[in-house]
VMD Tcl script that builds the backbone (N, CA, C; Angstrom):
set m [mol new atoms 219]
animate dup $m
set s [atomselect $m all]
$s set {name element resname resid chain x y z} {
  {N N MET 1 A 6.706 21.552 -73.522}
  {CA C MET 1 A 6.328 20.255 -72.696}
  {C C MET 1 A 7.756 19.340 -72.676}
  {N N THR 2 A 7.667 18.830 -71.427}
  {CA C THR 2 A 8.877 17.917 -71.202}
  {C C THR 2 A 8.244 16.625 -70.797}
  {N N TYR 3 A 9.281 15.791 -70.543}
  {CA C TYR 3 A 8.786 14.397 -70.514}
  {C C TYR 3 A 8.471 14.239 -69.019}
  {N N PRO 4 A 7.766 13.160 -68.294}
  {CA C PRO 4 A 7.229 13.118 -66.899}
  {C C PRO 4 A 8.500 13.458 -66.100}
  {N N LYS 5 A 7.815 14.142 -65.090}
  {CA C LYS 5 A 9.062 14.585 -64.196}
  {C C LYS 5 A 9.483 13.466 -63.146}
  {N N HIS 6 A 8.560 12.570 -62.969}
  {CA C HIS 6 A 8.967 11.306 -62.147}
  {C C HIS 6 A 9.036 9.702 -62.895}
  {N N PRO 7 A 10.263 9.709 -63.262}
  {CA C PRO 7 A 10.267 8.327 -64.523}
  {C C PRO 7 A 9.919 7.258 -63.879}
  {N N ALA 8 A 10.310 7.133 -62.505}
  {CA C ALA 8 A 9.845 5.713 -61.810}
  {C C ALA 8 A 8.366 5.797 -61.721}
  {N N LEU 9 A 7.547 6.662 -61.854}
  {CA C LEU 9 A 6.268 6.634 -61.884}
  {C C LEU 9 A 5.631 6.656 -63.354}
  {N N SER 10 A 6.452 6.616 -64.601}
  {CA C SER 10 A 5.934 6.197 -65.595}
  {C C SER 10 A 6.427 5.287 -66.143}
  {N N GLN 11 A 5.827 4.750 -67.590}
  {CA C GLN 11 A 6.497 3.476 -68.349}
  {C C GLN 11 A 6.235 3.952 -69.777}
  {N N THR 12 A 7.061 3.271 -70.498}
  {CA C THR 12 A 6.956 3.443 -72.051}
  {C C THR 12 A 6.097 2.336 -72.673}
  {N N VAL 13 A 4.927 2.766 -73.035}
  {CA C VAL 13 A 4.022 1.840 -73.833}
  {C C VAL 13 A 3.443 1.682 -75.194}
  {N N GLU 14 A 3.345 0.830 -75.977}
  {CA C GLU 14 A 3.083 1.032 -77.143}
  {C C GLU 14 A 1.390 1.286 -77.510}
  {N N VAL 15 A 1.050 2.179 -78.137}
  {CA C VAL 15 A -0.739 2.380 -78.279}
  {C C VAL 15 A -1.003 2.272 -79.738}
  {N N THR 16 A -2.269 2.030 -79.730}
  {CA C THR 16 A -3.079 2.168 -81.343}
  {C C THR 16 A -3.787 3.254 -80.875}
  {N N ALA 17 A -4.675 3.323 -82.101}
  {CA C ALA 17 A -5.964 4.763 -81.543}
  {C C ALA 17 A -6.949 4.160 -80.855}
  {N N ARG 18 A -6.815 2.682 -80.774}
  {CA C ARG 18 A -7.961 2.563 -79.576}
  {C C ARG 18 A -7.314 2.316 -77.934}
  {N N THR 19 A -6.410 2.647 -78.048}
  {CA C THR 19 A -5.854 2.494 -76.519}
  {C C THR 19 A -4.823 3.517 -75.901}
  {N N ILE 20 A -4.752 4.802 -76.960}
  {CA C ILE 20 A -4.367 5.967 -76.327}
  {C C ILE 20 A -4.955 6.646 -75.406}
  {N N LEU 21 A -4.470 7.206 -74.516}
  {CA C LEU 21 A -5.307 8.225 -73.469}
  {C C LEU 21 A -4.681 9.494 -73.531}
  {N N PRO 22 A -5.912 10.408 -72.916}
  {CA C PRO 22 A -5.351 11.898 -72.516}
  {C C PRO 22 A -4.129 11.938 -71.781}
  {N N GLY 23 A -3.216 12.575 -71.646}
  {CA C GLY 23 A -2.238 12.429 -70.825}
  {C C GLY 23 A -0.826 11.822 -71.254}
  {N N ASP 24 A -1.087 10.772 -72.069}
  {CA C ASP 24 A -0.018 10.092 -72.741}
  {C C ASP 24 A 1.367 11.185 -73.367}
  {N N VAL 25 A 2.409 11.116 -73.432}
  {CA C VAL 25 A 3.577 11.709 -73.657}
  {C C VAL 25 A 4.028 11.224 -75.208}
  {N N LEU 26 A 4.041 11.633 -76.316}
  {CA C LEU 26 A 4.535 11.312 -77.404}
  {C C LEU 26 A 5.866 11.891 -77.748}
  {N N ASN 27 A 6.981 11.395 -78.647}
  {CA C ASN 27 A 7.861 11.979 -78.567}
  {C C ASN 27 A 8.085 12.100 -80.083}
  {N N ILE 28 A 7.962 13.686 -80.692}
  {CA C ILE 28 A 7.802 13.525 -82.397}
  {C C ILE 28 A 8.924 14.740 -82.673}
  {N N GLY 29 A 10.026 14.093 -83.423}
  {CA C GLY 29 A 11.169 14.962 -84.019}
  {C C GLY 29 A 11.925 15.249 -82.798}
  {N N GLY 30 A 11.908 14.564 -81.548}
  {CA C GLY 30 A 12.944 15.002 -80.351}
  {C C GLY 30 A 11.987 15.927 -79.362}
  {N N GLN 31 A 10.790 16.069 -79.803}
  {CA C GLN 31 A 10.130 17.255 -78.772}
  {C C GLN 31 A 8.911 16.403 -78.700}
  {N N ALA 32 A 8.588 16.432 -77.091}
  {CA C ALA 32 A 7.377 15.935 -76.241}
  {C C ALA 32 A 6.200 16.606 -76.363}
  {N N PHE 33 A 5.141 15.793 -76.940}
  {CA C PHE 33 A 3.783 16.408 -76.881}
  {C C PHE 33 A 2.929 15.641 -76.055}
  {N N GLU 34 A 2.245 16.358 -75.157}
  {CA C GLU 34 A 1.280 15.792 -74.228}
  {C C GLU 34 A -0.120 15.893 -74.969}
  {N N VAL 35 A -0.763 14.507 -74.728}
  {CA C VAL 35 A -2.405 14.264 -75.490}
  {C C VAL 35 A -2.892 15.035 -74.575}
  {N N LEU 36 A -3.901 16.400 -75.182}
  {CA C LEU 36 A -4.744 17.038 -74.073}
  {C C LEU 36 A -6.196 16.337 -74.393}
  {N N ASN 37 A -6.687 15.736 -75.431}
  {CA C ASN 37 A -7.958 15.141 -75.757}
  {C C ASN 37 A -8.088 14.398 -77.029}
  {N N LEU 38 A -8.848 13.709 -77.157}
  {CA C LEU 38 A -9.431 12.809 -78.242}
  {C C LEU 38 A -10.347 13.017 -79.086}
  {N N ILE 39 A -10.357 12.868 -80.320}
  {CA C ILE 39 A -11.683 13.051 -81.132}
  {C C ILE 39 A -11.746 11.658 -82.092}
  {N N GLU 40 A -12.916 11.182 -82.015}
  {CA C GLU 40 A -12.926 10.070 -82.837}
  {C C GLU 40 A -13.265 10.428 -84.409}
  {N N LEU 41 A -12.749 9.785 -85.161}
  {CA C LEU 41 A -12.423 9.956 -86.687}
  {C C LEU 41 A -13.469 8.640 -87.152}
  {N N PRO 42 A -13.578 8.856 -88.669}
  {CA C PRO 42 A -14.291 7.566 -89.387}
  {C C PRO 42 A -13.310 6.535 -89.069}
  {N N ALA 43 A -13.721 5.385 -89.498}
  {CA C ALA 43 A -12.732 3.942 -89.450}
  {C C ALA 43 A -12.172 3.918 -88.544}
  {N N GLN 44 A -12.516 4.053 -87.042}
  {CA C GLN 44 A -12.073 3.972 -85.931}
  {C C GLN 44 A -10.604 4.617 -85.786}
  {N N GLY 45 A -10.307 5.739 -86.363}
  {CA C GLY 45 A -9.230 6.696 -86.285}
  {C C GLY 45 A -9.689 7.556 -85.234}
  {N N LYS 46 A -8.286 8.000 -84.789}
  {CA C LYS 46 A -8.366 9.330 -83.785}
  {C C LYS 46 A -7.888 10.528 -84.205}
  {N N ALA 47 A -8.176 11.652 -83.891}
  {CA C ALA 47 A -7.268 12.924 -83.713}
  {C C ALA 47 A -6.992 13.540 -82.479}
  {N N LEU 48 A -5.417 13.381 -82.192}
  {CA C LEU 48 A -4.806 13.573 -81.006}
  {C C LEU 48 A -4.728 15.141 -81.097}
  {N N ARG 49 A -5.296 15.992 -80.063}
  {CA C ARG 49 A -4.981 17.206 -79.726}
  {C C ARG 49 A -4.135 17.306 -78.497}
  {N N PHE 50 A -3.067 17.822 -78.633}
  {CA C PHE 50 A -1.791 18.198 -77.821}
  {C C PHE 50 A -2.065 19.535 -77.024}
  {N N THR 51 A -1.390 19.514 -75.733}
  {CA C THR 51 A -1.939 20.626 -75.161}
  {C C THR 51 A -0.805 22.178 -75.640}
  {N N THR 52 A -0.117 21.841 -77.275}
  {CA C THR 52 A 0.495 22.728 -77.613}
  {C C THR 52 A -0.402 23.508 -78.823}
  {N N GLY 53 A -1.378 22.590 -78.900}
  {CA C GLY 53 A -2.642 23.270 -79.902}
  {C C GLY 53 A -2.437 22.212 -81.486}
  {N N GLU 54 A -1.449 21.417 -81.370}
  {CA C GLU 54 A -1.208 20.800 -82.693}
  {C C GLU 54 A -2.261 19.414 -82.632}
  {N N VAL 55 A -2.497 19.181 -83.902}
  {CA C VAL 55 A -3.506 18.041 -84.073}
  {C C VAL 55 A -2.665 16.888 -84.980}
  {N N LEU 56 A -2.893 15.575 -84.446}
  {CA C LEU 56 A -2.278 14.384 -85.254}
  {C C LEU 56 A -3.155 13.829 -85.233}
  {N N ASN 57 A -3.686 13.387 -86.713}
  {CA C ASN 57 A -4.622 12.196 -87.223}
  {C C ASN 57 A -3.954 10.881 -87.277}
  {N N MET 58 A -4.581 9.869 -86.593}
  {CA C MET 58 A -3.729 8.600 -86.104}
  {C C MET 58 A -4.760 7.682 -86.866}
  {N N HIS 59 A -4.241 6.728 -87.629}
  {CA C HIS 59 A -5.142 5.657 -88.271}
  {C C HIS 59 A -4.979 4.589 -87.514}
  {N N PHE 60 A -6.351 3.898 -87.564}
  {CA C PHE 60 A -6.206 2.737 -86.723}
  {C C PHE 60 A -5.442 1.662 -86.583}
  {N N LYS 61 A -4.742 1.846 -87.563}
  {CA C LYS 61 A -3.713 0.674 -87.767}
  {C C LYS 61 A -2.283 0.985 -86.935}
  {N N THR 62 A -2.034 2.453 -86.909}
  {CA C THR 62 A -0.814 3.045 -86.786}
  {C C THR 62 A -0.622 2.758 -84.811}
  {N N ARG 63 A 0.506 2.358 -84.865}
  {CA C ARG 63 A 1.261 2.041 -83.551}
  {C C ARG 63 A 2.505 3.066 -83.188}
  {N N LEU 64 A 2.154 3.531 -81.846}
  {CA C LEU 64 A 3.101 4.724 -81.716}
  {C C LEU 64 A 3.617 4.151 -79.879}
  {N N THR 65 A 4.692 4.405 -79.618}
  {CA C THR 65 A 5.061 4.523 -78.381}
  {C C THR 65 A 5.472 5.731 -77.774}
  {N N VAL 66 A 4.601 5.726 -76.367}
  {CA C VAL 66 A 4.128 6.996 -75.504}
  {C C VAL 66 A 4.558 6.714 -74.135}
  {N N PHE 67 A 5.023 7.620 -73.387}
  {CA C PHE 67 A 5.287 7.501 -72.280}
  {C C PHE 67 A 4.172 7.880 -71.586}
  {N N ARG 68 A 3.622 6.849 -70.637}
  {CA C ARG 68 A 2.655 7.017 -69.721}
  {C C ARG 68 A 2.329 6.898 -68.067}
  {N N THR 69 A 2.179 8.143 -67.593}
  {CA C THR 69 A 2.391 8.558 -66.146}
  {C C THR 69 A 1.348 7.270 -65.272}
  {N N ALA 70 A 1.904 6.918 -64.367}
  {CA C ALA 70 A 0.783 5.965 -63.762}
  {C C ALA 70 A -0.247 7.032 -62.935}
  {N N ARG 71 A -1.398 6.580 -63.137}
  {CA C ARG 71 A -2.359 6.984 -62.468}
  {C C ARG 71 A -2.873 6.819 -61.425}
  {N N ARG 72 A -3.017 7.786 -60.568}
  {CA C ARG 72 A -3.623 7.513 -58.840}
  {C C ARG 72 A -5.049 7.899 -58.841}
  {N N TRP 73 A -5.693 6.892 -57.987}
  {CA C TRP 73 A -7.415 7.115 -57.993}
  {C C TRP 73 A -7.384 7.435 -56.834}
}
mol reanalyze $m
mol bondsrecalc $m
mol representation Tube
mol addrep $m
């Protein structure tokens, strides 16, 4: 996984469990992970499933900085 190919079309955004979206890219330990899908957890948390197969449980108060590519309609 790499960072978005067109940096001009992407932006850095702070997200919570409520605002994270599939396609967002997280930098964890210098490695880029793209969110494939989200699973609702109890107490407003989310389980983030990455394209590589790993899963990260996100507490509802957690704040992360992600790369978000501009979506075209």
